SEFIZA-3560 file (N, C-alpha, C; in Angstrom, 3 decimals):
REM SEFIZA-3560
<numar><xx>106.306</xx><yy>86.244</yy><zz>95.645</zz><atom>N</atom></numar>
<numar><xx>106.167</xx><yy>87.113</yy><zz>95.062</zz><atom>CA</atom></numar>
<numar><xx>105.859</xx><yy>88.642</yy><zz>95.094</zz><atom>C</atom></numar>
<numar><xx>104.687</xx><yy>88.630</yy><zz>96.000</zz><atom>N</atom></numar>
<numar><xx>103.820</xx><yy>89.683</yy><zz>96.511</zz><atom>CA</atom></numar>
<numar><xx>105.099</xx><yy>90.727</yy><zz>97.600</zz><atom>C</atom></numar>
<numar><xx>105.611</xx><yy>89.724</yy><zz>98.139</zz><atom>N</atom></numar>
<numar><xx>106.712</xx><yy>90.379</yy><zz>99.355</zz><atom>CA</atom></numar>
<numar><xx>107.952</xx><yy>91.047</yy><zz>98.525</zz><atom>C</atom></numar>
<numar><xx>108.064</xx><yy>90.307</yy><zz>97.614</zz><atom>N</atom></numar>
<numar><xx>109.400</xx><yy>90.830</yy><zz>96.470</zz><atom>CA</atom></numar>
<numar><xx>108.627</xx><yy>92.079</yy><zz>95.852</zz><atom>C</atom></numar>
<numar><xx>107.369</xx><yy>92.219</yy><zz>95.525</zz><atom>N</atom></numar>
<numar><xx>106.873</xx><yy>93.719</yy><zz>94.690</zz><atom>CA</atom></numar>
<numar><xx>106.906</xx><yy>94.737</yy><zz>96.054</zz><atom>C</atom></numar>
<numar><xx>106.676</xx><yy>94.531</yy><zz>97.220</zz><atom>N</atom></numar>
<numar><xx>106.364</xx><yy>95.404</yy><zz>98.434</zz><atom>CA</atom></numar>
<numar><xx>108.001</xx><yy>95.915</yy><zz>98.490</zz><atom>C</atom></numar>
<numar><xx>108.613</xx><yy>94.882</yy><zz>98.372</zz><atom>N</atom></numar>
<numar><xx>110.479</xx><yy>95.234</yy><zz>98.650</zz><atom>CA</atom></numar>
<numar><xx>110.700</xx><yy>96.334</yy><zz>97.772</zz><atom>C</atom></numar>
<numar><xx>110.287</xx><yy>95.775</yy><zz>96.012</zz><atom>N</atom></numar>
<numar><xx>111.086</xx><yy>96.760</yy><zz>95.228</zz><atom>CA</atom></numar>
<numar><xx>110.163</xx><yy>98.108</yy><zz>95.161</zz><atom>C</atom></numar>
<numar><xx>109.028</xx><yy>98.415</yy><zz>95.671</zz><atom>N</atom></numar>
<numar><xx>108.277</xx><yy>99.359</yy><zz>96.153</zz><atom>CA</atom></numar>
<numar><xx>109.101</xx><yy>100.119</yy><zz>97.117</zz><atom>C</atom></numar>
<numar><xx>109.653</xx><yy>99.657</yy><zz>98.222</zz><atom>N</atom></numar>
<numar><xx>109.939</xx><yy>100.213</yy><zz>99.594</zz><atom>CA</atom></numar>
<numar><xx>111.293</xx><yy>100.824</yy><zz>99.130</zz><atom>C</atom></numar>
<numar><xx>112.115</xx><yy>99.832</yy><zz>98.367</zz><atom>N</atom></numar>
<numar><xx>113.670</xx><yy>100.657</yy><zz>97.818</zz><atom>CA</atom></numar>
<numar><xx>113.610</xx><yy>101.763</yy><zz>97.491</zz><atom>C</atom></numar>
<numar><xx>112.484</xx><yy>102.007</yy><zz>96.635</zz><atom>N</atom></numar>
<numar><xx>112.481</xx><yy>103.446</yy><zz>95.782</zz><atom>CA</atom></numar>
<numar><xx>113.269</xx><yy>103.365</yy><zz>94.607</zz><atom>C</atom></numar>
<numar><xx>113.295</xx><yy>102.471</yy><zz>94.243</zz><atom>N</atom></numar>
<numar><xx>114.495</xx><yy>102.558</yy><zz>93.013</zz><atom>CA</atom></numar>
<numar><xx>113.778</xx><yy>102.286</yy><zz>91.777</zz><atom>C</atom></numar>
<numar><xx>112.481</xx><yy>102.504</yy><zz>91.799</zz><atom>N</atom></numar>
<numar><xx>111.483</xx><yy>102.768</yy><zz>90.666</zz><atom>CA</atom></numar>
<numar><xx>110.560</xx><yy>103.466</yy><zz>90.921</zz><atom>C</atom></numar>
<numar><xx>110.133</xx><yy>104.231</yy><zz>89.756</zz><atom>N</atom></numar>
<numar><xx>109.127</xx><yy>105.208</yy><zz>89.656</zz><atom>CA</atom></numar>
<numar><xx>107.777</xx><yy>104.946</yy><zz>89.205</zz><atom>C</atom></numar>
<numar><xx>107.312</xx><yy>103.718</yy><zz>89.133</zz><atom>N</atom></numar>
<numar><xx>106.353</xx><yy>103.320</yy><zz>88.094</zz><atom>CA</atom></numar>
<numar><xx>106.008</xx><yy>101.921</yy><zz>87.824</zz><atom>C</atom></numar>
<numar><xx>104.957</xx><yy>101.815</yy><zz>87.906</zz><atom>N</atom></numar>
<numar><xx>104.649</xx><yy>100.067</yy><zz>87.343</zz><atom>CA</atom></numar>
<numar><xx>105.451</xx><yy>99.338</yy><zz>86.267</zz><atom>C</atom></numar>
<numar><xx>105.646</xx><yy>100.361</yy><zz>85.022</zz><atom>N</atom></numar>
<numar><xx>106.511</xx><yy>99.882</yy><zz>84.152</zz><atom>CA</atom></numar>
<numar><xx>108.130</xx><yy>99.466</yy><zz>84.588</zz><atom>C</atom></numar>
<numar><xx>108.339</xx><yy>100.117</yy><zz>85.482</zz><atom>N</atom></numar>
<numar><xx>109.889</xx><yy>100.175</yy><zz>85.988</zz><atom>CA</atom></numar>
<numar><xx>109.661</xx><yy>98.777</yy><zz>86.974</zz><atom>C</atom></numar>
<numar><xx>108.682</xx><yy>98.777</yy><zz>87.804</zz><atom>N</atom></numar>
<numar><xx>108.604</xx><yy>97.480</yy><zz>88.814</zz><atom>CA</atom></numar>
<numar><xx>108.454</xx><yy>96.315</yy><zz>87.652</zz><atom>C</atom></numar>
<numar><xx>107.739</xx><yy>96.329</yy><zz>86.959</zz><atom>N</atom></numar>
<numar><xx>107.540</xx><yy>95.423</yy><zz>86.032</zz><atom>CA</atom></numar>
<numar><xx>108.816</xx><yy>94.702</yy><zz>85.435</zz><atom>C</atom></numar>
<numar><xx>109.622</xx><yy>95.735</yy><zz>84.916</zz><atom>N</atom></numar>
<numar><xx>111.103</xx><yy>95.663</yy><zz>84.252</zz><atom>CA</atom></numar>
<numar><xx>111.899</xx><yy>95.246</yy><zz>85.615</zz><atom>C</atom></numar>
<numar><xx>112.123</xx><yy>95.440</yy><zz>86.827</zz><atom>N</atom></numar>
<numar><xx>112.905</xx><yy>95.271</yy><zz>87.410</zz><atom>CA</atom></numar>
<numar><xx>112.537</xx><yy>93.799</yy><zz>88.171</zz><atom>C</atom></numar>
<numar><xx>111.402</xx><yy>93.409</yy><zz>88.101</zz><atom>N</atom></numar>
<numar><xx>110.471</xx><yy>92.109</yy><zz>88.565</zz><atom>CA</atom></numar>
<numar><xx>110.891</xx><yy>91.309</yy><zz>87.428</zz><atom>C</atom></numar>
<numar><xx>111.011</xx><yy>91.481</yy><zz>86.052</zz><atom>N</atom></numar>
<numar><xx>110.772</xx><yy>90.513</yy><zz>85.130</zz><atom>CA</atom></numar>
<numar><xx>109.777</xx><yy>90.073</yy><zz>84.870</zz><atom>C</atom></numar>
<numar><xx>108.409</xx><yy>90.845</yy><zz>85.020</zz><atom>N</atom></numar>
<numar><xx>107.038</xx><yy>90.625</yy><zz>85.183</zz><atom>CA</atom></numar>
<numar><xx>106.447</xx><yy>91.011</yy><zz>83.959</zz><atom>C</atom></numar>
<numar><xx>105.440</xx><yy>91.192</yy><zz>83.342</zz><atom>N</atom></numar>
<numar><xx>104.482</xx><yy>91.838</yy><zz>82.334</zz><atom>CA</atom></numar>
<numar><xx>103.729</xx><yy>92.843</yy><zz>83.120</zz><atom>C</atom></numar>
<numar><xx>103.556</xx><yy>93.941</yy><zz>82.320</zz><atom>N</atom></numar>
<numar><xx>103.001</xx><yy>95.098</yy><zz>82.911</zz><atom>CA</atom></numar>
<numar><xx>101.586</xx><yy>94.869</yy><zz>83.611</zz><atom>C</atom></numar>
<numar><xx>100.808</xx><yy>93.970</yy><zz>82.883</zz><atom>N</atom></numar>
<numar><xx>99.582</xx><yy>93.731</yy><zz>83.304</zz><atom>CA</atom></numar>
<numar><xx>99.754</xx><yy>92.699</yy><zz>84.606</zz><atom>C</atom></numar>
<numar><xx>100.733</xx><yy>92.204</yy><zz>84.865</zz><atom>N</atom></numar>
<numar><xx>100.965</xx><yy>91.254</yy><zz>86.272</zz><atom>CA</atom></numar>
<numar><xx>101.002</xx><yy>92.512</yy><zz>86.874</zz><atom>C</atom></numar>
<numar><xx>102.050</xx><yy>93.439</yy><zz>86.922</zz><atom>N</atom></numar>
<numar><xx>102.154</xx><yy>94.526</yy><zz>87.846</zz><atom>CA</atom></numar>
<numar><xx>101.155</xx><yy>95.023</yy><zz>88.348</zz><atom>C</atom></numar>
<numar><xx>100.311</xx><yy>95.374</yy><zz>87.497</zz><atom>N</atom></numar>
<numar><xx>99.267</xx><yy>96.086</yy><zz>87.590</zz><atom>CA</atom></numar>
<numar><xx>98.187</xx><yy>95.359</yy><zz>88.371</zz><atom>C</atom></numar>
<numar><xx>97.995</xx><yy>94.145</yy><zz>88.072</zz><atom>N</atom></numar>
<numar><xx>97.258</xx><yy>93.090</yy><zz>89.214</zz><atom>CA</atom></numar>
<numar><xx>97.625</xx><yy>92.923</yy><zz>90.479</zz><atom>C</atom></numar>
<numar><xx>99.136</xx><yy>92.629</yy><zz>90.589</zz><atom>N</atom></numar>
<numar><xx>99.676</xx><yy>92.858</yy><zz>91.651</zz><atom>CA</atom></numar>
<numar><xx>99.388</xx><yy>94.175</yy><zz>92.538</zz><atom>C</atom></numar>
<numar><xx>99.835</xx><yy>95.152</yy><zz>92.186</zz><atom>N</atom></numar>
<numar><xx>99.467</xx><yy>96.539</yy><zz>92.689</zz><atom>CA</atom></numar>
<numar><xx>98.106</xx><yy>96.921</yy><zz>93.233</zz><atom>C</atom></numar>
<numar><xx>97.090</xx><yy>96.292</yy><zz>92.492</zz><atom>N</atom></numar>
<numar><xx>95.596</xx><yy>96.468</yy><zz>92.592</zz><atom>CA</atom></numar>
<numar><xx>95.517</xx><yy>95.532</yy><zz>93.751</zz><atom>C</atom></numar>
<numar><xx>95.656</xx><yy>94.068</yy><zz>93.891</zz><atom>N</atom></numar>
<numar><xx>95.595</xx><yy>93.068</yy><zz>94.737</zz><atom>CA</atom></numar>
<numar><xx>96.085</xx><yy>94.090</yy><zz>96.323</zz><atom>C</atom></numar>
<numar><xx>97.323</xx><yy>94.341</yy><zz>96.135</zz><atom>N</atom></numar>
<numar><xx>97.882</xx><yy>94.814</yy><zz>97.215</zz><atom>CA</atom></numar>
<numar><xx>97.118</xx><yy>95.922</yy><zz>97.551</zz><atom>C</atom></numar>
<numar><xx>96.889</xx><yy>96.950</yy><zz>97.148</zz><atom>N</atom></numar>
<numar><xx>96.179</xx><yy>98.150</yy><zz>97.209</zz><atom>CA</atom></numar>
<numar><xx>94.832</xx><yy>97.448</yy><zz>97.839</zz><atom>C</atom></numar>
<numar><xx>94.257</xx><yy>96.440</yy><zz>97.499</zz><atom>N</atom></numar>
<numar><xx>93.126</xx><yy>96.328</yy><zz>97.830</zz><atom>CA</atom></numar>
<numar><xx>92.841</xx><yy>95.351</yy><zz>99.505</zz><atom>C</atom></numar>
<numar><xx>93.964</xx><yy>95.198</yy><zz>99.740</zz><atom>N</atom></numar>
<numar><xx>94.344</xx><yy>94.731</yy><zz>101.083</zz><atom>CA</atom></numar>
<numar><xx>94.949</xx><yy>95.540</yy><zz>102.077</zz><atom>C</atom></numar>
<numar><xx>95.265</xx><yy>96.613</yy><zz>101.859</zz><atom>N</atom></numar>
<numar><xx>95.879</xx><yy>97.719</yy><zz>102.331</zz><atom>CA</atom></numar>
<numar><xx>97.145</xx><yy>97.912</yy><zz>102.705</zz><atom>C</atom></numar>
<numar><xx>98.141</xx><yy>97.205</yy><zz>101.665</zz><atom>N</atom></numar>
<numar><xx>99.220</xx><yy>97.118</yy><zz>101.454</zz><atom>CA</atom></numar>
<numar><xx>99.905</xx><yy>98.229</yy><zz>100.739</zz><atom>C</atom></numar>
<numar><xx>99.753</xx><yy>98.878</yy><zz>99.949</zz><atom>N</atom></numar>
<numar><xx>99.963</xx><yy>99.781</yy><zz>99.028</zz><atom>CA</atom></numar>
<numar><xx>98.630</xx><yy>100.944</yy><zz>99.133</zz><atom>C</atom></numar>
<numar><xx>98.829</xx><yy>102.245</yy><zz>98.444</zz><atom>N</atom></numar>
<numar><xx>98.172</xx><yy>103.357</yy><zz>98.263</zz><atom>CA</atom></numar>
<numar><xx>98.679</xx><yy>103.723</yy><zz>97.099</zz><atom>C</atom></numar>
<numar><xx>97.936</xx><yy>104.057</yy><zz>96.081</zz><atom>N</atom></numar>
<numar><xx>98.556</xx><yy>104.977</yy><zz>94.919</zz><atom>CA</atom></numar>
<numar><xx>98.455</xx><yy>106.518</yy><zz>95.087</zz><atom>C</atom></numar>
<numar><xx>99.264</xx><yy>107.159</yy><zz>94.717</zz><atom>N</atom></numar>
<numar><xx>99.525</xx><yy>108.446</yy><zz>94.637</zz><atom>CA</atom></numar>
<numar><xx>98.485</xx><yy>109.109</yy><zz>93.742</zz><atom>C</atom></numar>
<numar><xx>97.637</xx><yy>110.069</yy><zz>93.986</zz><atom>N</atom></numar>
<numar><xx>96.798</xx><yy>110.660</yy><zz>93.033</zz><atom>CA</atom></numar>
<numar><xx>95.377</xx><yy>109.804</yy><zz>92.790</zz><atom>C</atom></numar>
<numar><xx>95.205</xx><yy>108.438</yy><zz>93.616</zz><atom>N</atom></numar>
<numar><xx>94.375</xx><yy>107.518</yy><zz>92.979</zz><atom>CA</atom></numar>
<numar><xx>92.578</xx><yy>108.256</yy><zz>93.124</zz><atom>C</atom></numar>
<numar><xx>92.464</xx><yy>109.379</yy><zz>93.918</zz><atom>N</atom></numar>
<numar><xx>91.334</xx><yy>109.960</yy><zz>93.913</zz><atom>CA</atom></numar>
<numar><xx>91.546</xx><yy>111.489</yy><zz>93.463</zz><atom>C</atom></numar>
<numar><xx>92.252</xx><yy>111.953</yy><zz>92.853</zz><atom>N</atom></numar>
<numar><xx>92.729</xx><yy>113.277</yy><zz>92.214</zz><atom>CA</atom></numar>
<numar><xx>92.015</xx><yy>113.387</yy><zz>90.731</zz><atom>C</atom></numar>
<numar><xx>91.514</xx><yy>114.221</yy><zz>90.251</zz><atom>N</atom></numar>
<numar><xx>91.047</xx><yy>114.503</yy><zz>88.987</zz><atom>CA</atom></numar>
<numar><xx>92.065</xx><yy>115.403</yy><zz>88.255</zz><atom>C</atom></numar>
<numar><xx>93.180</xx><yy>115.949</yy><zz>89.042</zz><atom>N</atom></numar>
<numar><xx>94.059</xx><yy>116.717</yy><zz>88.469</zz><atom>CA</atom></numar>
<numar><xx>95.105</xx><yy>117.298</yy><zz>89.353</zz><atom>C</atom></numar>
<numar><xx>96.260</xx><yy>117.194</yy><zz>88.684</zz><atom>N</atom></numar>
<numar><xx>97.505</xx><yy>117.581</yy><zz>89.872</zz><atom>CA</atom></numar>
<numar><xx>97.365</xx><yy>118.266</yy><zz>90.923</zz><atom>C</atom></numar>
<numar><xx>97.541</xx><yy>118.295</yy><zz>92.294</zz><atom>N</atom></numar>
<numar><xx>96.829</xx><yy>118.817</yy><zz>93.372</zz><atom>CA</atom></numar>
<numar><xx>98.418</xx><yy>119.327</yy><zz>94.054</zz><atom>C</atom></numar>
<numar><xx>97.974</xx><yy>120.822</yy><zz>94.533</zz><atom>N</atom></numar>
<numar><xx>99.296</xx><yy>121.383</yy><zz>95.423</zz><atom>CA</atom></numar>
<numar><xx>99.723</xx><yy>120.742</yy><zz>96.406</zz><atom>C</atom></numar>
<numar><xx>98.554</xx><yy>120.327</yy><zz>97.050</zz><atom>N</atom></numar>
<numar><xx>99.186</xx><yy>119.642</yy><zz>98.580</zz><atom>CA</atom></numar>
<numar><xx>98.477</xx><yy>118.497</yy><zz>99.149</zz><atom>C</atom></numar>
<numar><xx>97.946</xx><yy>117.294</yy><zz>98.581</zz><atom>N</atom></numar>
<numar><xx>96.891</xx><yy>116.539</yy><zz>99.318</zz><atom>CA</atom></numar>
<numar><xx>97.286</xx><yy>116.287</yy><zz>100.755</zz><atom>C</atom></numar>
<numar><xx>96.517</xx><yy>116.323</yy><zz>101.963</zz><atom>N</atom></numar>
<numar><xx>97.200</xx><yy>116.107</yy><zz>103.358</zz><atom>CA</atom></numar>
<numar><xx>97.539</xx><yy>115.085</yy><zz>103.673</zz><atom>C</atom></numar>
<numar><xx>97.409</xx><yy>114.265</yy><zz>103.170</zz><atom>N</atom></numar>
<numar><xx>98.066</xx><yy>112.815</yy><zz>103.342</zz><atom>CA</atom></numar>
<numar><xx>98.850</xx><yy>112.103</yy><zz>102.468</zz><atom>C</atom></numar>
<numar><xx>99.140</xx><yy>112.630</yy><zz>101.223</zz><atom>N</atom></numar>
<numar><xx>99.808</xx><yy>112.398</yy><zz>100.245</zz><atom>CA</atom></numar>
<numar><xx>101.550</xx><yy>112.664</yy><zz>100.278</zz><atom>C</atom></numar>
<numar><xx>102.547</xx><yy>111.537</yy><zz>100.329</zz><atom>N</atom></numar>
<numar><xx>103.892</xx><yy>112.018</yy><zz>100.549</zz><atom>CA</atom></numar>
<numar><xx>104.386</xx><yy>112.397</yy><zz>99.215</zz><atom>C</atom></numar>
<numar><xx>103.665</xx><yy>112.410</yy><zz>98.396</zz><atom>N</atom></numar>
<numar><xx>103.852</xx><yy>113.317</yy><zz>97.157</zz><atom>CA</atom></numar>
<numar><xx>104.284</xx><yy>114.718</yy><zz>97.458</zz><atom>C</atom></numar>
<numar><xx>102.915</xx><yy>115.182</yy><zz>97.763</zz><atom>N</atom></numar>
<numar><xx>102.769</xx><yy>116.791</yy><zz>98.062</zz><atom>CA</atom></numar>
<numar><xx>102.609</xx><yy>117.264</yy><zz>96.767</zz><atom>C</atom></numar>
<numar><xx>103.553</xx><yy>118.615</yy><zz>96.735</zz><atom>N</atom></numar>
<numar><xx>103.404</xx><yy>119.597</yy><zz>95.778</zz><atom>CA</atom></numar>
<numar><xx>103.548</xx><yy>119.140</yy><zz>94.416</zz><atom>C</atom></numar>
<numar><xx>104.299</xx><yy>117.483</yy><zz>93.950</zz><atom>N</atom></numar>
<numar><xx>105.025</xx><yy>117.204</yy><zz>92.927</zz><atom>CA</atom></numar>
<numar><xx>103.975</xx><yy>116.048</yy><zz>92.220</zz><atom>C</atom></numar>
<numar><xx>102.849</xx><yy>116.142</yy><zz>92.589</zz><atom>N</atom></numar>
<numar><xx>101.695</xx><yy>115.156</yy><zz>92.135</zz><atom>CA</atom></numar>
<numar><xx>101.615</xx><yy>114.908</yy><zz>91.033</zz><atom>C</atom></numar>
<numar><xx>101.694</xx><yy>114.160</yy><zz>89.934</zz><atom>N</atom></numar>
<numar><xx>101.439</xx><yy>113.995</yy><zz>88.692</zz><atom>CA</atom></numar>
<numar><xx>100.126</xx><yy>112.802</yy><zz>88.431</zz><atom>C</atom></numar>
<numar><xx>99.256</xx><yy>112.520</yy><zz>88.383</zz><atom>N</atom></numar>
<numar><xx>98.152</xx><yy>111.746</yy><zz>88.090</zz><atom>CA</atom></numar>
<numar><xx>98.168</xx><yy>110.930</yy><zz>86.680</zz><atom>C</atom></numar>
<numar><xx>98.679</xx><yy>111.319</yy><zz>85.869</zz><atom>N</atom></numar>
<numar><xx>98.712</xx><yy>110.804</yy><zz>84.894</zz><atom>CA</atom></numar>
<numar><xx>99.760</xx><yy>109.593</yy><zz>84.580</zz><atom>C</atom></numar>
<numar><xx>100.587</xx><yy>109.587</yy><zz>85.377</zz><atom>N</atom></numar>
<numar><xx>100.915</xx><yy>108.383</yy><zz>85.812</zz><atom>CA</atom></numar>
<numar><xx>100.867</xx><yy>107.787</yy><zz>86.957</zz><atom>C</atom></numar>
<numar><xx>100.918</xx><yy>106.131</yy><zz>87.244</zz><atom>N</atom></numar>
<numar><xx>100.329</xx><yy>105.332</yy><zz>88.473</zz><atom>CA</atom></numar>
<numar><xx>101.778</xx><yy>105.237</yy><zz>89.289</zz><atom>C</atom></numar>
<numar><xx>101.762</xx><yy>106.099</yy><zz>90.621</zz><atom>N</atom></numar>
<numar><xx>102.853</xx><yy>105.589</yy><zz>91.587</zz><atom>CA</atom></numar>
<numar><xx>102.087</xx><yy>104.969</yy><zz>92.852</zz><atom>C</atom></numar>
<numar><xx>102.978</xx><yy>103.948</yy><zz>93.349</zz><atom>N</atom></numar>
<numar><xx>102.749</xx><yy>103.666</yy><zz>94.296</zz><atom>CA</atom></numar>
<numar><xx>103.683</xx><yy>103.679</yy><zz>95.742</zz><atom>C</atom></numar>
<numar><xx>102.699</xx><yy>103.823</yy><zz>96.898</zz><atom>N</atom></numar>
<numar><xx>103.910</xx><yy>103.783</yy><zz>98.060</zz><atom>CA</atom></numar>
<numar><xx>103.055</xx><yy>102.759</yy><zz>99.156</zz><atom>C</atom></numar>
<numar><xx>104.306</xx><yy>102.190</yy><zz>99.915</zz><atom>N</atom></numar>
<numar><xx>103.605</xx><yy>101.400</yy><zz>100.950</zz><atom>CA</atom></numar>
<numar><xx>103.211</xx><yy>102.054</yy><zz>101.963</zz><atom>C</atom></numar>
<numar><xx>101.866</xx><yy>101.582</yy><zz>102.619</zz><atom>N</atom></numar>
<numar><xx>100.852</xx><yy>102.160</yy><zz>103.924</zz><atom>CA</atom></numar>
<numar><xx>101.864</xx><yy>101.294</yy><zz>105.132</zz><atom>C</atom></numar>
<numar><xx>101.363</xx><yy>101.614</yy><zz>106.127</zz><atom>N</atom></numar>
<numar><xx>102.083</xx><yy>101.368</yy><zz>107.191</zz><atom>CA</atom></numar>
<numar><xx>101.903</xx><yy>99.675</yy><zz>107.420</zz><atom>C</atom></numar>
<numar><xx>100.748</xx><yy>99.074</yy><zz>106.831</zz><atom>N</atom></numar>
<numar><xx>100.359</xx><yy>97.660</yy><zz>106.731</zz><atom>CA</atom></numar>
<numar><xx>101.549</xx><yy>96.847</yy><zz>106.198</zz><atom>C</atom></numar>
<numar><xx>102.009</xx><yy>97.906</yy><zz>104.689</zz><atom>N</atom></numar>
<numar><xx>102.884</xx><yy>97.006</yy><zz>103.723</zz><atom>CA</atom></numar>
<numar><xx>104.515</xx><yy>97.242</yy><zz>104.106</zz><atom>C</atom></numar>
<numar><xx>104.286</xx><yy>98.180</yy><zz>105.132</zz><atom>N</atom></numar>
<numar><xx>105.600</xx><yy>98.437</yy><zz>105.357</zz><atom>CA</atom></numar>
<numar><xx>106.100</xx><yy>97.307</yy><zz>106.938</zz><atom>C</atom></numar>
<numar><xx>104.751</xx><yy>96.885</yy><zz>107.571</zz><atom>N</atom></numar>
<numar><xx>104.919</xx><yy>95.953</yy><zz>108.686</zz><atom>CA</atom></numar>
<numar><xx>105.126</xx><yy>94.343</yy><zz>108.091</zz><atom>C</atom></numar>
<numar><xx>104.903</xx><yy>94.507</yy><zz>106.934</zz><atom>N</atom></numar>
<numar><xx>104.782</xx><yy>92.755</yy><zz>106.079</zz><atom>CA</atom></numar>
<numar><xx>106.194</xx><yy>92.648</yy><zz>105.867</zz><atom>C</atom></numar>
<numar><xx>106.969</xx><yy>93.897</yy><zz>105.433</zz><atom>N</atom></numar>
<numar><xx>108.246</xx><yy>93.500</yy><zz>105.004</zz><atom>CA</atom></numar>
<numar><xx>109.246</xx><yy>93.626</yy><zz>105.918</zz><atom>C</atom></numar>
<numar><xx>108.757</xx><yy>93.948</yy><zz>107.013</zz><atom>N</atom></numar>
<numar><xx>110.150</xx><yy>94.473</yy><zz>108.024</zz><atom>CA</atom></numar>
<numar><xx>110.470</xx><yy>93.031</yy><zz>109.148</zz><atom>C</atom></numar>
//
């Protein structure tokens, strides 16, 4: 199920954990737990996780100038990409 979660994020058809939960037919709470577990293991990283306000361009963030910290968004790390390739 964790690999399915990573594939869902990689496919880019979802924009938030709510959409991940709907796509995978799991609860929002389960999606959040999975995201936190995968992030803790280094497979995912949250957009704006350390931001206190929208940023104009975090140096290593793929969202760049469109960062919105009010909604949680996740992306695959290199380790996450390797796990599902």
